[in-house]
C-alpha positions in Angstrom: -121.9 -25.5 20.0 -124.9 -26.3 22.2 -124.5 -29.2 24.6 -127.1 -31.3 26.4 -126.2 -31.4 30.1 -128.0 -34.6 31.0 -129.8 -37.5 29.5 -133.4 -36.3 29.7 -134.7 -33.0 30.8 -138.0 -33.2 32.6 -138.8 -29.6 31.7 -141.6 -29.1 29.3 -139.8 -26.4 27.3 -141.2 -23.4 29.2 -142.6 -21.4 26.3 -146.1 -20.6 25.2 -147.8 -21.7 22.1 -150.4 -19.6 20.3 -152.2 -19.2 17.1 -152.2 -15.6 16.0 -155.4 -13.9 14.9 -157.4 -16.8 16.4 -160.0 -16.9 19.1 -159.0 -20.4 20.0 -155.5 -20.0 21.3 -153.3 -22.3 23.3 -152.6 -20.5 26.5 -150.9 -21.7 29.7 -148.5 -20.3 32.3 -144.9 -21.3 31.5 -143.3 -23.9 33.8 -139.7 -25.1 34.1 -140.5 -28.5 35.4 -143.4 -31.0 35.5 -143.9 -33.0 38.7 -146.3 -36.0 38.6 -148.9 -34.1 40.6 -149.2 -31.5 37.9 -150.8 -34.1 35.6 -153.5 -35.0 38.1 -155.6 -32.0 37.1 -157.3 -31.0 33.9 -155.4 -27.8 33.9 -152.2 -29.7 34.2 -153.0 -32.0 31.3 -154.0 -29.1 29.1 -150.8 -27.3 30.1 -148.8 -30.3 29.0 -150.5 -30.4 25.7 -149.9 -26.8 25.2 -146.2 -27.3 25.7 -146.2 -30.0 23.1 -147.3 -27.6 20.4 -144.8 -25.1 21.8 -141.9 -27.5 21.4 -142.3 -27.3 17.6 -140.7 -23.9 17.7 -137.5 -25.4 19.0 -137.3 -27.5 15.8 -139.1 -25.8 13.0 -137.5 -22.4 12.3 -134.5 -23.3 14.4 -131.6 -22.8 12.0 -129.3 -25.5 13.2 -131.9 -28.2 12.8 -132.6 -26.6 9.4 -128.9 -26.8 8.5 -128.8 -30.5 9.5 -131.6 -31.5 7.2 -130.5 -29.5 4.1 -126.8 -28.8 4.0 -125.1 -31.6 2.3 -128.0 -32.5 0.0 -128.4 -31.7 -3.7 -130.5 -28.7 -2.6 -128.1 -26.8 -0.4 -124.4 -26.3 0.4 -122.6 -23.9 2.7 -122.4 -20.2 1.8 -119.7 -17.6 2.1 -120.2 -16.7 5.8 -120.7 -20.3 6.9 -119.1 -21.3 10.2 -118.3 -24.8 11.3 -121.9 -25.5 12.1 -122.6 -25.5 8.4 -119.2 -26.6 6.9 -119.3 -29.9 8.8 -122.8 -30.8 7.5 -121.6 -30.5 3.9 -119.2 -33.5 4.0 -117.1 -31.8 1.3 -113.8 -31.8 3.1 -114.0 -28.6 5.1 -114.6 -30.4 8.4 -115.2 -33.9 9.7 -118.5 -34.6 11.3 -118.4 -36.0 14.9 -120.4 -36.2 18.1 -119.4 -32.7 19.1 -120.1 -30.7 15.9 -123.0 -32.5 14.2 -125.9 -30.1 14.4 -128.4 -33.0 14.6 -128.0 -32.3 18.3 -130.6 -29.6 17.8 -133.4 -32.2 18.1 -132.1 -34.7 20.7 -132.9 -33.0 23.9 -136.0 -31.2 22.5 -137.6 -34.4 21.4 -136.9 -36.4 24.5 -138.1 -33.7 26.7 -141.4 -33.6 24.8 -141.6 -37.4 24.8 -141.4 -37.4 28.5 -144.1 -34.8 28.8 -146.3 -37.0 26.6 -145.5 -40.0 28.8 -146.7 -38.0 31.8 -149.9 -37.0 30.1 -150.6 -40.5 29.0 -149.9 -42.0 32.5 -152.4 -39.7 34.3 -154.9 -38.5 31.7 -157.3 -41.5 32.0 -158.0 -40.5 35.6 -158.7 -36.8 35.0 -162.2 -35.5 34.5 -162.7 -33.5 31.3 -159.9 -35.3 29.4 -161.1 -37.2 26.3 -159.6 -39.7 24.0 -159.1 -36.9 21.6 -156.8 -35.1 24.1 -154.9 -38.4 24.6 -154.7 -38.7 20.9 -152.9 -35.3 20.7 -150.2 -36.5 23.2 -149.8 -39.8 21.4 -149.4 -38.1 18.1 -146.7 -35.9 19.4 -144.9 -38.8 21.1 -144.9 -40.6 17.8 -143.9 -37.4 15.9 -140.8 -37.0 18.0 -139.8 -40.7 18.0 -140.2 -40.7 14.2 -137.9 -37.7 13.9 -135.3 -39.3 16.2 -135.4 -42.8 14.6 -134.9 -41.4 11.1 -132.0 -39.3 12.3 -130.1 -41.5 14.8 -131.4 -45.1 14.3 -132.7 -46.9 17.4 -133.2 -44.7 20.4 -134.3 -45.4 24.0 -137.9 -46.0 24.9 -137.0 -46.1 28.6 -136.1 -42.7 29.9 -135.3 -44.0 33.3 -138.5 -45.3 34.7 -139.5 -48.0 32.2 -140.4 -48.1 28.5 -142.8 -45.3 27.6 -143.2 -44.4 31.3 -143.0 -40.8 32.7 -139.6 -40.3 34.3 -139.1 -37.9 37.3 -135.5 -38.4 38.1 -132.2 -37.8 36.4 -130.6 -41.0 35.2 -127.1 -41.5 33.9 -127.7 -44.8 32.2 -129.5 -45.5 28.9 -130.1 -48.4 26.6 -131.0 -47.8 23.0 -133.9 -49.8 21.5 -133.6 -51.2 18.0 -135.3 -49.5 15.0 -138.1 -52.1 14.8 -138.8 -51.7 18.5 -139.1 -48.0 18.2 -141.6 -48.3 15.3 -143.7 -51.2 16.6 -143.8 -50.3 20.3 -144.1 -46.5 20.0 -144.6 -44.9 16.6 -147.2 -47.2 15.0 -149.4 -47.8 18.1 -149.4 -44.1 18.9 -150.3 -43.0 15.4 -153.0 -45.7 15.0 -154.6 -44.4 18.2 -154.3 -40.8 16.9 -156.0 -41.7 13.6 -158.8 -43.4 15.5 -159.4 -40.7 18.1 -158.3 -37.3 16.8 -161.0 -35.0 15.4 -161.3 -34.0 11.7 -160.9 -30.4 12.7 -158.3 -29.3 15.2 -159.2 -28.4 18.8 -157.5 -25.1 18.0 -156.3 -23.6 14.8 -153.2 -25.5 13.9 -154.2 -28.3 16.2 -153.5 -31.9 15.4 -156.1 -33.8 13.4 -157.0 -37.1 11.9 -155.7 -36.1 8.5 -152.3 -35.1 10.0 -152.1 -38.4 11.9 -152.8 -40.3 8.7 -150.0 -38.4 6.9 -147.5 -39.3 9.6 -148.7 -42.9 9.8 -148.3 -43.2 6.1 -144.8 -41.6 6.2 -143.8 -43.9 9.1 -145.0 -47.0 7.2 -143.2 -45.9 4.1 -140.0 -45.2 5.9 -140.0 -48.4 7.8 -140.8 -50.4 4.6 -137.6 -48.9 3.0 -135.7 -49.8 6.2 -136.9 -53.4 6.0 -136.1 -53.6 2.3 -132.6 -51.9 2.7 -131.8 -52.0 -1.1 -128.3 -50.4 -0.7 -127.4 -52.5 2.3 -127.0 -49.4 4.6 -126.0 -50.5 8.1 -128.3 -49.7 11.1 -127.6 -49.3 14.8 -128.1 -50.8 17.3 -127.6 -53.9 15.2 -130.8 -55.6 14.3 -132.1 -58.0 11.7 -134.2 -56.4 9.1 -137.2 -58.4 10.3 -140.4 -57.0 11.5 -141.5 -58.2 15.0 -145.1 -58.4 13.9 -144.2 -60.7 11.0 -144.9 -58.3 8.1 -142.5 -57.7 5.2 -141.6 -54.5 3.4 -144.3 -54.9 0.8 -147.0 -55.1 3.5 -145.8 -51.7 4.9 -145.6 -50.1 1.4 -149.2 -51.2 0.9 -150.2 -49.7 4.3 -148.5 -46.5 3.4 -150.4 -46.3 0.2 -153.7 -47.2 1.7 -153.5 -44.7 4.6 -152.3 -41.9 2.4 -155.2 -42.4 -0.1 -157.6 -42.5 2.9 -156.2 -39.1 3.9 -156.8 -37.7 0.4 -160.3 -39.1 0.2 -161.2 -38.0 3.7 -159.5 -34.6 3.9 -161.7 -33.0 6.6 -161.2 -29.2 6.4 -158.0 -29.5 4.4 -157.3 -29.2 0.7 -154.7 -28.1 -1.8 -154.5 -24.4 -2.3 -155.4 -23.3 -5.9 -151.9 -22.2 -6.8 -148.4 -22.9 -5.4 -148.0 -19.2 -4.8 -151.1 -19.3 -2.5 -149.4 -21.9 -0.3 -146.5 -19.7 0.5 -147.5 -16.0 0.2 -147.4 -14.6 3.7 -150.8 -12.8 3.4 -152.3 -16.3 3.2 -150.4 -17.9 6.1 -152.2 -20.7 8.1 -154.1 -21.7 5.0 -155.9 -25.1 4.9 -153.1 -26.9 3.1 -151.0 -26.6 6.2 -151.6 -29.6 8.5 -149.1 -28.6 11.2 -147.0 -25.6 11.9 -144.8 -23.9 14.5 -146.6 -20.7 15.1 -145.5 -17.2 15.9 -147.2 -13.8 16.1 -146.3 -10.1 15.7 -149.0 -9.0 18.1 -147.2 -9.9 21.3 -143.6 -10.8 22.4 -145.1 -12.9 25.2 -147.1 -15.1 22.8 -144.5 -14.9 20.0 -141.9 -16.5 22.3 -139.3 -14.0 21.3 -138.4 -10.4 20.6 -140.3 -8.5 17.9 -137.4 -6.2 17.2 -134.2 -8.3 17.3 -133.7 -12.0 16.7 -131.5 -13.9 19.1 -130.2 -16.3 16.6 -131.5 -19.2 18.6 -134.7 -21.1 19.3 -137.6 -20.5 19.8 -137.1 -17.7 17.3 -138.1 -18.5 13.7 -134.7 -17.6 12.1 -134.1 -20.5 9.6 -135.0 -18.3 6.7 -132.0 -16.0 7.4 -129.6 -18.8 6.5 -130.4 -18.9 2.7 -130.5 -15.1 2.5 -127.4 -13.6 0.8 -126.2 -10.1 1.7 -128.2 -8.2 -0.9 -127.7 -5.0 1.1 -124.2 -4.8 -0.5 -125.9 -3.8 -3.8 -125.2 -0.3 -4.9 -126.8 2.0 -7.4 -125.7 5.5 -8.3 -127.1 8.9 -7.4 -125.5 10.3 -10.6 -126.3 9.5 -14.2 -122.7 10.1 -15.4 -120.3 9.1 -12.6 -120.6 6.3 -10.1 -121.8 7.7 -6.8 -122.8 4.7 -4.7 -126.1 4.5 -2.9 -127.5 1.4 -1.0 -130.5 0.9 -3.3 -131.8 -2.4 -1.7 -132.1 -2.0 2.0 -132.6 -4.6 4.6 -136.4 -4.9 5.1 -138.9 -7.1 6.9 -140.4 -8.1 3.5 -141.0 -11.6 2.2 -138.5 -11.1 -0.7 -135.8 -9.8 1.6 -135.2 -10.2 5.4 -132.1 -10.6 7.5 -129.0 -11.9 5.6 -126.8 -14.5 7.3 -125.2 -16.1 4.2 -124.7 -19.5 5.8 -126.4 -21.7 3.2 -126.7 -21.4 -0.6 -128.6 -23.3 -3.3 -126.5 -25.4 -5.6 -126.4 -24.4 -9.3 -127.9 -27.8 -10.1 -130.9 -27.1 -7.9 -131.6 -23.9 -9.9 -130.8 -25.3 -13.4 -131.9 -29.0 -13.1 -134.5 -29.3 -10.3 -136.2 -26.2 -11.5 -135.4 -26.6 -15.2 -138.9 -25.6 -16.3 -139.4 -22.0 -15.2 -142.0 -21.2 -17.8 -144.8 -23.6 -17.2 -144.0 -24.6 -13.6 -144.7 -21.9 -11.1 -142.7 -23.5 -8.3 -139.4 -21.7 -9.0 -141.1 -18.4 -9.0 -143.0 -19.3 -5.8 -139.8 -20.6 -4.1 -137.0 -18.1 -4.7 -136.4 -14.3 -4.8 -134.7 -13.9 -8.1 -135.3 -10.2 -8.6 -134.2 -7.7 -6.0 -136.1 -4.4 -6.2 -135.2 -0.9 -5.0 -136.6 0.2 -1.6 -134.3 3.1 -0.8 -137.2 5.4 -0.3 -138.3 3.4 2.8 -134.9 4.4 4.3 -135.6 8.1 3.7 -133.4 8.4 0.6 -135.3 10.5 -1.9 -135.3 10.7 -5.6 -134.4 8.6 -8.6 -131.2 6.5 -8.8 -129.2 5.2 -11.8 -128.2 1.6 -12.2 -126.9 -0.6 -15.0 -126.0 1.3 -18.2 -126.6 4.4 -16.1 -130.3 3.9 -16.7 -132.7 5.5 -14.3 -134.5 3.4 -11.7 -137.2 4.2 -9.2 -138.3 2.5 -6.0 -139.9 -0.9 -6.9 -137.8 -1.3 -10.0 -135.6 -4.3 -10.5 -132.0 -3.6 -9.4 -130.5 -7.0 -9.7 -131.9 -10.1 -11.4 -130.9 -13.7 -11.4 -131.7 -14.8 -14.9 -133.8 -17.9 -15.5 -131.4 -19.2 -18.1 -128.1 -18.3 -19.8 -128.6 -15.3 -22.0 -127.9 -15.4 -25.8 -126.0 -12.1 -25.4 -122.7 -11.9 -23.5 -123.0 -10.4 -20.1 -120.5 -7.5 -19.7 -118.7 -7.6 -16.4 -116.2 -4.9 -17.3 -118.8 -2.1 -17.9 -118.2 1.1 -15.9 -121.6 0.4 -14.4 -121.0 -3.3 -13.5 -122.3 -4.1 -10.1 -120.1 -3.9 -7.0 -121.4 -7.4 -6.1 -120.0 -9.1 -9.2 -123.2 -8.9 -11.3 -122.9 -7.8 -15.0 -124.7 -5.7 -17.5 -126.8 -6.5 -20.6 -127.6 -3.9 -23.3 -130.6 -1.7 -22.6 -131.3 -3.2 -19.2 -131.4 -1.1 -16.1 -131.0 -4.1 -13.8 -127.7 -5.9 -13.1 -127.8 -9.6 -14.0 -126.4 -12.9 -12.8 -126.6 -15.9 -15.1 -127.5 -19.3 -13.5 -123.9 -20.5 -13.9 -122.7 -17.4 -12.0 -124.5 -18.4 -8.8 -121.9 -18.5 -6.1 -121.5 -19.0 -2.4 -121.6 -15.2 -2.1 -124.6 -14.2 -4.3 -127.6 -16.5 -5.1 -131.4 -16.4 -5.3 -132.9 -16.0 -1.9 -135.6 -18.3 -0.4 -138.8 -16.2 -0.9 -141.1 -18.8 0.6 -139.6 -18.5 4.1 -139.2 -14.7 4.0 -140.5 -12.5 6.8 -143.7 -10.5 6.8 -145.0 -7.8 9.1 -148.1 -5.7 9.0 -146.6 -3.1 11.4 -143.8 -1.7 9.3 -145.7 1.6 8.7 -144.5 2.0 5.1 -140.9 1.8 6.3 -138.3 -1.0 6.5 -140.0 -2.5 9.6 -138.1 -4.8 11.9 -135.9 -6.9 9.6 -133.6 -8.0 12.4 -136.3 -9.8 14.3 -137.1 -13.5 14.0 -139.9 -14.1 11.5 -143.3 -13.9 13.0 -144.7 -16.2 10.4 -145.6 -19.8 11.1 -143.1 -22.5 9.9 -144.9 -25.3 8.2 -144.1 -28.8 9.5 -146.6 -30.8 7.4 -148.8 -30.2 4.3 -151.8 -31.9 2.8 -150.0 -32.1 -0.5 -147.5 -34.7 0.8 -150.2 -37.3 1.0 -150.2 -37.5 -2.8 -146.4 -37.9 -3.0 -146.3 -40.5 -0.2 -149.0 -42.5 -1.9 -147.2 -42.2 -5.2 -143.9 -43.4 -3.8 -145.6 -46.4 -2.2 -147.2 -47.2 -5.5 -143.9 -47.1 -7.3 -142.6 -49.5 -4.6 -145.2 -52.0 -5.6 -148.4 -51.2 -3.6 -151.6 -52.3 -5.3 -153.3 -49.2 -6.5 -156.8 -47.9 -6.5 -158.5 -46.7 -9.7 -157.6 -43.1 -10.3 -154.7 -43.2 -7.8 -151.8 -44.5 -9.8 -148.4 -43.0 -9.1 -148.6 -40.9 -12.3 -152.1 -39.7 -11.5 -151.1 -38.8 -7.9 -148.0 -36.9 -9.1 -150.0 -35.1 -11.7 -152.4 -33.6 -9.2 -149.4 -31.8 -7.7 -147.9 -31.0 -11.1 -151.2 -29.7 -12.5 -151.5 -27.3 -9.6 -147.9 -26.2 -10.1 -148.9 -25.1 -13.7 -151.5 -22.7 -12.5 -150.4 -19.1 -12.0 -152.3 -16.1 -10.6 -149.3 -13.9 -9.8 -145.8 -13.6 -11.3 -143.9 -13.2 -8.0 -140.6 -12.0 -9.3 -142.2 -10.0 -12.1 -144.3 -8.4 -9.5 -147.4 -8.5 -11.7 -150.6 -10.3 -12.2 -150.2 -13.5 -14.3 -153.4 -15.5 -14.9 -152.2 -18.6 -16.7 -153.0 -22.3 -16.7 -150.2 -24.5 -17.9 -151.5 -27.6 -16.1 -152.0 -29.5 -19.4 -148.4 -28.9 -20.4 -147.2 -30.0 -16.9 -149.2 -33.2 -17.1 -148.1 -33.9 -20.7 -144.4 -33.5 -19.5 -144.8 -36.1 -16.8 -143.1 -39.4 -17.8 -145.3 -42.5 -18.4 -143.2 -44.5 -16.0 -142.8 -42.8 -12.6 -139.6 -43.7 -10.7 -138.5 -43.1 -7.2 -135.9 -40.6 -8.6 -138.7 -38.7 -10.3 -140.8 -38.5 -7.2 -137.7 -37.2 -5.3 -137.3 -34.5 -7.9 -141.0 -33.6 -7.5 -140.6 -33.5 -3.8 -137.7 -31.1 -4.1 -139.6 -28.8 -6.4 -142.6 -28.9 -4.0 -140.7 -28.6 -0.7 -137.4 -27.0 -1.6 -135.8 -25.4 1.5 -138.4 -26.6 3.9 -136.4 -29.3 5.7 -137.5 -32.4 3.9 -134.5 -33.3 1.7 -132.0 -35.1 3.9 -134.7 -37.4 5.3 -136.0 -38.1 1.7 -132.6 -39.1 0.5 -131.8 -41.2 3.5 -135.1 -42.9 3.5 -134.7 -43.9 -0.2 -131.0 -44.6 0.2 -130.2 -42.3 -2.7 -128.2 -39.7 -0.8 -124.9 -40.9 -2.3 -126.3 -41.2 -5.8 -128.0 -37.8 -5.9 -125.8 -35.6 -3.8 -122.2 -36.9 -3.8 -121.2 -34.0 -6.1 -122.5 -30.5 -6.7 -121.6 -27.3 -8.6 -121.3 -23.8 -7.4 -119.0 -20.7 -7.9 -116.6 -19.5 -5.2 -117.1 -17.3 -2.2 -115.7 -14.1 -3.5 -117.3 -11.2 -5.2 -116.8 -11.7 -8.9 -116.5 -15.5 -8.7 -118.3 -16.7 -11.8 -116.6 -19.9 -12.7 -118.6 -23.0 -11.7 -116.6 -25.5 -9.6 -117.5 -29.1 -9.0 -117.2 -30.2 -5.4 -117.2 -33.8 -4.2 -118.8 -35.1 -1.0 -117.4 -38.0 0.9 -120.8 -39.6 1.9 -120.1 -42.9 3.6 -122.7 -45.5 4.6 -122.3 -44.7 8.3 -123.3 -41.0 7.5 -126.9 -42.3 6.9 -127.2 -42.0 10.7 -126.2 -38.9 12.6 -123.9 -39.2 15.6 -125.4 -39.3 19.1 -124.6 -35.8 20.5 -121.5 -35.5 22.8 -123.6 -33.9 25.5 -125.6 -37.1 25.8 -122.4 -39.2 26.0 -120.7 -36.9 28.5 -123.7 -37.2 30.8 -123.7 -41.0 30.8 -122.0 -43.6 32.9 -120.6 -46.8 31.4 -119.4 -47.6 27.9 -120.1 -44.6 25.7 -118.6 -46.4 22.7 -121.3 -49.0 22.4 -123.9 -46.2 22.6 -122.5 -44.2 19.8 -123.3 -44.9 16.1 -120.4 -46.6 14.4 -118.1 -44.4 12.4 -118.2 -41.6 14.9 -115.9 -43.0 17.6 
């Protein structure tokens, strides 16, 4: 487990940020510490801003943050090779979460370090020639961004890092006082985001740079989240203890209205941003950094220096982008045969730096319910196909293995053919698991099919559809397997234009007065209509030009509920790190994720088992990390969130 050695690190996360294939890059010499004098020059201020973009890599693509916001939800549980980092987050009896083992620690030091950098920029920037209100808006956006992430995760957190509230701190301090949730929102998050909306440009200073549209999205999300907090429908406790009263005198309904209004403003004034024409286009690696992405943690395959990590072997730690490994099962165990009459095993699906494959860590697995219920419509809705790898295709030729192989039913297969398929639904025919050609990974055989098959109810902690949308992509593989052990050199999306529609829809459901053409159903249907448009069958590996948008809209219920919006959010953002925050914000975590179904961890486990999670009200806040507590003087008990003593 990683531990934070002291309360606040002044270092600015000495890494570089860049935007690959871009003439406008963020470039600055790395530094291990920022002294006040550093921010007294334009170069210093710009270097500080660069580090703020770079800090995204320590969160987005970092697998332990990723684990903390997905494992334990209806989307994801632990997989066969999970260690305690993953078992503890599932709350299903394998381990008890506490201050030492909760992987929410992945953001604590990163966020506070960046907040202090922002404080330094804001303290000195007004006196530096060449620094504009737009530059200041970038720093204020990122300070709000980090505080918003912290307050959603831990409750109230300190605004004073040792030198005063929202003041740059230059000395190590061993004391800390947590502010209340309303103080964090009204003193830091809202003022910073309002400034950012007012002063940021419509187009980013660099590709991937923060913009007015991005600031609107985060302001709307913050208003929405705070409105839920004020309303507190399930009476979930907060900490530090605070009345659910807004210091500015507004009630929850006022904030729901603000969330709606700001989100609609973002939709109507998109700047250079827009929805991609298909869901597939949002996630296919050849279209990375498209104009639906409002913010991303970037990487590049062109330079280890600018990538921030090795291009040949991933470290399994930040700033590598290695989150996608976690939901990748060990497909390299699949074997076909070199003989058409006797089983002579050959590794037919090799580890490859390809979007459908990548490096398998088998730490996290989708629940059966996510596959069968969340993505129930796999015919009209393209999002299942654009989210998962459900067909594993042969690539043995890229490993230098020549010739044809034989697979299920001893039928011949060639490179590129389907070797193992996770079926969209339970088949009408009985899958034969006792065939002489049944798969060594526990898959079965259907008549006249050359591919092994797994039915939805056979998804287990050992074998499951992989997460295609986060898979790696390299252009330098030279026709071979490439560098599948390296961290992904793709950007990891942190914010998307599409979320403005779902934020506005949620606020409308919560009672916001709506604008003509922007009802909850109309907003949701913009996203659903796009999901019905296909241009490529990803798992079929073939062109598919089909418009099912009318069917998608017709299937939308007349009355939109919060639960329906949550289901849409899961279909749209599955596996991207949204889910725990969505369930906590709406106080539906217990209702939606207290049980789940999956098969066991062994090859051949095909019996679905229902698991129960013991989600208590205090779990709606994560524990303050032990490293923070160990570094402090005074009463640690009053600093820790209740339930984790």
